[in-house]
C-alpha positions as CSV (number, residue, x, y, z in Angstrom):
1,M,180.5,115.7,86.8
2,K,182.9,115.5,89.8
3,N,180.1,115.1,92.3
4,R,178.4,112.4,90.2
5,L,181.7,110.5,89.9
6,I,182.2,110.6,93.7
7,A,178.6,109.5,94.3
8,F,179.2,106.5,91.9
9,I,182.5,105.6,93.6
10,T,180.9,105.9,97.0
11,L,178.1,103.5,96.0
12,I,180.6,100.9,94.8
13,A,182.7,101.3,97.9
14,V,179.8,101.0,100.3
15,L,178.5,97.9,98.5
16,N,181.9,96.3,98.6
17,L,182.5,97.1,102.3
18,R,179.1,95.7,103.2
19,R,179.8,92.6,101.2
20,K,183.0,92.2,103.3
21,G,180.9,92.4,106.5
22,V,181.7,96.0,107.5
23,D,178.9,97.5,109.6
24,G,177.6,101.1,109.7
25,L,178.6,103.5,106.9
26,A,175.4,105.6,106.8
27,G,175.9,108.8,104.8
28,S,179.6,108.0,104.1
29,K,181.6,109.4,101.2
30,F,184.5,107.7,99.4
31,V,186.8,109.6,97.0
32,G,188.4,106.7,95.3
33,L,188.2,103.0,96.4
34,P,189.8,102.1,99.7
35,V,191.6,98.9,100.4
36,V,189.5,97.0,103.0
37,S,189.8,93.5,104.4
38,R,188.2,91.8,107.4
39,R,189.6,88.7,108.9
40,E,187.0,86.0,109.5
41,G,185.9,86.2,113.1
42,S,186.7,89.9,113.5
43,S,184.6,93.0,113.1
44,I,184.8,96.4,111.5
45,T,182.3,99.1,112.3
46,I,182.4,102.5,110.6
47,G,180.2,105.3,111.9
48,S,177.9,107.7,110.0
49,R,179.2,110.4,107.6
50,F,182.6,108.8,107.3
51,V,184.8,110.3,104.5
52,A,187.8,108.5,103.0
53,V,190.0,110.1,100.4
54,S,192.1,107.7,98.3
55,W,192.9,109.8,95.3
56,A,195.9,112.2,95.5
57,S,194.3,114.8,93.2
58,F,191.5,115.3,95.8
59,Q,193.8,115.9,98.8
60,V,195.8,119.1,99.1
61,I,199.1,117.5,100.0
62,G,198.3,114.3,98.2
63,V,198.2,110.7,99.4
64,N,200.8,107.9,98.8
65,H,198.2,105.1,98.5
66,P,194.5,104.5,99.0
67,A,192.9,104.5,102.4
68,V,193.6,101.1,104.1
69,I,191.2,99.6,106.7
70,R,192.0,96.0,107.9
71,T,191.6,93.5,110.6
72,V,194.2,90.7,110.5
73,Q,193.4,88.3,113.3
74,P,190.2,86.5,114.5
75,G,188.6,88.4,117.4
76,A,190.0,91.8,116.3
77,T,187.7,94.8,116.5
78,L,188.1,98.0,114.6
79,V,185.7,100.8,115.4
80,I,185.7,104.2,113.7
81,G,183.2,106.7,115.2
82,D,180.8,109.1,113.5
83,D,181.9,112.1,111.5
84,C,185.5,110.9,111.0
85,G,187.7,111.4,107.9
86,M,190.9,110.0,106.6
87,S,193.2,110.6,103.6
88,G,195.3,107.8,102.4
89,A,195.7,106.6,105.9
90,T,196.2,103.0,107.1
91,V,194.3,101.5,110.1
92,V,195.1,97.9,110.9
93,A,193.8,96.0,113.9
94,A,195.1,92.6,115.2
95,T,193.3,93.0,118.6
96,S,191.4,96.4,119.0
97,I,191.5,99.9,117.6
98,R,188.8,102.4,118.6
99,I,188.7,105.8,117.1
100,G,186.2,108.3,118.6
101,N,183.7,110.6,116.9
102,G,184.9,113.6,114.9
103,C,188.5,112.4,114.3
104,L,190.6,113.5,111.3
105,I,193.4,111.3,110.2
106,G,195.9,113.1,107.9
107,A,197.5,112.0,104.7
108,N,199.5,108.7,104.9
109,A,199.2,108.4,108.7
110,T,199.3,104.8,110.1
111,I,197.5,103.4,113.2
112,V,198.4,99.8,114.3
113,D,198.0,97.7,117.4
114,T,200.8,95.2,116.8
115,D,204.4,95.1,115.4
116,F,203.3,92.6,112.8
117,H,206.6,90.6,113.1
118,P,208.5,89.0,116.0
119,I,211.5,91.0,117.2
120,H,214.1,88.2,117.2
121,S,215.9,87.7,113.9
122,E,215.5,83.9,113.7
123,E,211.7,84.3,113.9
124,R,210.9,87.5,112.0
125,R,211.4,86.5,108.4
126,Y,209.1,83.5,108.0
127,D,206.7,83.8,110.9
128,S,204.7,87.0,110.1
129,M,201.7,87.6,112.3
130,P,201.9,84.5,114.6
131,P,198.9,84.3,116.9
132,A,201.0,84.9,120.0
133,L,202.5,88.1,118.6
134,E,202.5,91.0,121.1
135,K,199.6,93.3,120.5
136,H,197.9,96.1,122.6
137,A,194.7,98.0,122.0
138,V,194.8,101.5,120.6
139,V,192.2,104.1,121.8
140,I,191.9,107.4,120.1
141,G,189.4,109.8,121.8
142,K,186.9,112.1,120.3
143,N,187.8,115.1,118.0
144,V,191.5,114.1,117.7
145,F,193.5,115.4,114.7
146,I,196.3,113.2,113.6
147,G,198.8,114.9,111.3
148,A,200.2,113.7,108.0
149,N,202.7,110.8,108.0
150,S,202.2,110.2,111.8
151,I,202.5,106.6,113.2
152,I,200.3,105.6,116.1
153,L,201.8,102.4,117.7
154,K,200.4,99.6,119.7
155,G,199.1,100.4,123.2
156,S,198.7,104.1,122.5
157,N,195.8,106.0,124.1
158,I,195.2,109.6,122.9
159,G,192.7,111.7,124.9
160,D,189.8,113.7,123.4
161,N,190.5,116.9,121.5
162,S,194.2,116.2,121.1
163,V,196.5,117.0,118.1
164,V,199.3,114.8,116.8
165,G,201.9,116.8,114.8
166,A,202.8,115.7,111.3
167,G,205.4,112.9,111.2
168,S,205.2,112.0,114.9
169,V,205.7,108.5,116.2
170,V,203.3,108.0,119.1
171,S,203.5,105.4,121.8
172,G,201.9,105.6,125.3
173,S,199.1,107.5,126.9
174,F,198.3,111.2,126.5
175,D,195.7,113.3,128.4
176,R,192.9,115.1,126.6
177,N,193.7,118.4,124.9
178,S,197.4,117.4,124.4
179,I,199.5,118.6,121.5
180,I,201.8,115.7,120.8
181,A,204.8,115.8,118.5
182,G,208.2,114.3,117.8
183,N,209.9,110.9,117.6
184,P,209.3,109.6,120.2
185,A,206.3,111.8,120.6
186,T,205.9,113.9,123.7
187,I,203.5,116.6,124.9
188,V,204.6,119.9,123.5
189,G,201.6,122.0,124.2
190,T,197.9,122.2,125.2
191,V,194.9,122.6,122.9
192,R,192.7,125.5,124.0
193,S,189.0,124.5,124.1
194,A,186.7,127.0,122.4
195,Q,184.6,129.0,124.8
196,V,180.9,128.9,124.0
197,T,179.0,132.1,124.9
198,A,175.3,132.5,125.2
């Protein structure tokens, strides 16, 4: 019964995402319906075998809200590679977010490429998302694990095979195989690559 329910929800989700102009999605699975919106003139591409969990009962530590995938300005690009998964995470692009193959995005994590509001008090209340708002592309390499409740801020570049500790606030560039944690996040260790023997 559970598998049939997930298959039915996946069908509805994929049809809805395709209707909204999202490309890709081959072999994807949706546990609950995500929140997805694509601004006209922008693009969202989601690779094969993508998994998104939006129901708290299907995720060990639960999720605070459904998975959210959005572009919010014309010209924005949001690309999620093959074999990626996310649980109640939020990914919002105003210019460019690229997530490599094999990434896992933990419960309630947030990835954004803009601050959404101006800094100065006289501008920020009523001028949400002005076209000139500062924004910088985010690049997340292949096989990156982003821990629960982490925030990846504009301009971040996380190298392949890295790990972001739960609750971290990430800003800046980090080499491949980095273990990144804290607020502000810094490199606290190195990921050992598995040795393949013949």
